[in-house]
C-alpha positions as MATLAB code, in Angstrom:
seq = 'MTVTAPTSASRPGAASAIAAILVISAAASLFLFWLIYIHPAAATSAQYAFLPAMNAVFNGLAATALLIGFTFIRAHSPRQD';
ca = [
      81.977  -53.201   60.442;
      85.463  -54.321   59.502;
      87.912  -55.391   62.193;
      91.602  -55.450   61.341;
      94.356  -57.078   63.321;
      96.971  -54.732   64.755;
     100.224  -54.686   62.878;
     103.674  -54.520   64.384;
     103.879  -50.895   63.210;
     101.016  -49.959   65.560;
     102.799  -51.504   68.541;
     106.070  -49.766   69.361;
     108.763  -52.167   70.429;
     107.060  -55.272   69.029;
     109.830  -55.935   66.517;
     112.534  -55.577   69.150;
     110.627  -57.884   71.529;
     110.320  -60.534   68.826;
     114.012  -60.148   67.988;
     114.935  -60.558   71.671;
     112.801  -63.694   71.958;
     114.448  -65.162   68.849;
     117.954  -64.384   70.143;
     117.255  -65.923   73.559;
     115.678  -69.001   71.952;
     118.644  -69.452   69.620;
     121.089  -69.099   72.526;
     119.184  -71.682   74.596;
     119.063  -74.091   71.648;
     122.791  -73.692   70.989;
     123.575  -74.247   74.667;
     121.518  -77.450   74.738;
     123.152  -78.662   71.505;
     126.577  -78.004   73.025;
     125.624  -79.674   76.308;
     124.224  -82.796   74.636;
     126.534  -83.337   71.659;
     129.833  -81.520   72.218;
     130.483  -81.281   75.954;
     132.374  -84.337   77.232;
     130.399  -86.695   79.418;
     130.836  -86.234   83.144;
     132.355  -89.016   85.207;
     129.450  -88.844   87.637;
     125.917  -87.633   87.208;
     126.095  -85.691   90.487;
     127.541  -82.743   88.565;
     124.162  -82.151   86.872;
     121.932  -83.019   89.812;
     120.580  -79.437   89.836;
     119.010  -79.731   86.362;
     115.664  -81.312   87.418;
     115.136  -78.609   90.039;
     116.064  -75.893   87.554;
     113.637  -77.383   85.029;
     110.856  -77.339   87.635;
     111.575  -73.683   88.431;
     111.491  -72.734   84.745;
     108.244  -74.670   84.237;
     106.709  -72.837   87.175;
     107.855  -69.466   85.845;
     106.438  -70.282   82.409;
     103.096  -71.317   83.909;
     102.996  -68.134   85.984;
     103.773  -65.987   82.931;
     101.038  -67.738   80.936;
      98.474  -67.184   83.699;
      99.413  -63.514   84.064;
      99.220  -63.030   80.297;
      95.857  -64.769   80.128;
      94.578  -62.558   82.955;
      95.727  -59.391   81.181;
      94.208  -60.505   77.894;
      90.864  -61.287   79.537;
      90.870  -57.985   81.437;
      91.470  -55.884   78.318;
      89.247  -57.701   75.830;
      85.731  -56.382   75.181;
      82.895  -58.551   76.443;
      80.949  -60.597   73.897;
      77.417  -60.346   75.312;
];
């Protein structure tokens, strides 16, 4: 029995999802580059006091998305008995 991996042609919308992920990643990287290297330094650090909380929220959302994805993968995979 030969098992082949699904191609992007067999999954409608896979190419557009990958393109969206790449665009969002590039935008986030450009924003961070601008924030670190181009944006003038603030007089006080209180202006960016929200960043640690925002980072914690994003980390929590990422962990939640990973757990949901793992759950869906486990639920749809055939059992190896």
